[in-house]
N, C-alpha and C positions, 0 to 999 in steps of 0.2 A: 724483173729485169734480168736476174740470173738465168731463169728459164729461157728467156728470149736470146740471150747471148751464149747459152750453153756453158755457163760457168757457175761455180758456187760463190754466192755473194753474201757477205755478212755485213750487218749494219750496226753502227754505234750511234746512239742519239747523243750528239754533242753540239749544242747550239752555240753559234758565234754570230757575228754581225752579218756575214755573207752566206752562211749555210746553216741547215737544220740538222744534218747528220753526216756521217762519213761512212762510205761503203769501202769494204776491203775485199779484194779477190787476188788469187794467185794465178798468174798467167806465165806459163813456161818457167816456173821457178822464181819468178820475180814478184815480190809483194807490191801491190798497188793499193793506194789509198786515195779515194776520190770524194771531195766535198760535194754535197748535194743540197741544193736549195729547193724546197717544195713550194709550189704555188697552186692556187685553185681557181678554176673558172667556175664560179659559184652558181648554184641553181637559181632559176628565175624567181623562186619564192623568197630568196635571200636578197637578190639585187637584179631586178628585171633589166636594168640598164647596163649591167656588166657586159664588157665587150672583149672578146678574145684578142683581137688585134691590139687593143689598148694595153692589155696585159703583156703581150709580146713586146710592144714598143717600150714598156716600162723597164724591161730588162737591161736597157742601156745604162742604167745606174750602176751596174757591176762593171766598173771601168777597167779593172786590172785583175780579172779572175779567169785566166785562160785554162785553169784546171777545173773550174766549177761546172758541174752539171746541174741544169735546171730541169726539174720534172714537174709538169703541169697536170694536175688532176682535172680532167674534164668531168665536172660533176653536174651535168644537166643533160636533159633529153634533147635529141636533135641530131642533125648531121653537120659535121665539120668538113668543109670543102677546103682542103689544103691549098688548092690552086687559087683560092680567093684570099689567102693570107700572104702578107709580105713579111720577109724576115730581114730587118735592117742588119747592118754590120754590128755584131755583138762581140764583146771581148769575154766570151764564156767558152768553155770547152765543148759543151753539147746542150741540146734542147730536145727533150722527150715529152710526149703526151701520153697519158694513160687514162682509162676510164672503163666503167662497166657498160656492156652492150644492152642491158635491159634492167628493168626494175628489180628482178630477182638477184642481180649481181653475181650470177653463176658463170658468165662468160665475160672476159675482159679483153681489151685491146691495148697494145703498146705500140706507139709509133716513134721511131727515133733513129738516129739523130737527124732531126729535120733541118739542121744547118748544113748538112752534107748532101750532095746530089744523089747519094745511094741510100737515102733513108729507108728503113725497113719497117714492115708491118708485121706484128706478132699477135696471135690470138691464143688465149689459154683459158682453161676452166679453173675456177677457184671456189671452194677448196678442191684439191686434187691435182693441182698443177705440178 
């Protein structure tokens, strides 16, 4: 995410009820701390019935989390058509998707913030990003 945004991001794993970690970055001399909730769209061999739209819809449980960023790991093969997804009104700060583009996991894609009309698409190599 830091590469995508062009900033240095540090992460502390601090689990609480609404988040799994906290990201820190400095922007224009201002310290920013952002709680991040990690989710996973699991592989078919884990749950063939898992549905990305249902996962998105379940984010409504975060009723008062306007600073929360939800990052969804797309952990299955296939194509996600963003135009086929609906994004209900959510009380979170941002929603991002990320995942490897192939089985060797050398190239990754990040898409975010999908709750805004100007969602951006980033691609990077890992390792070496």
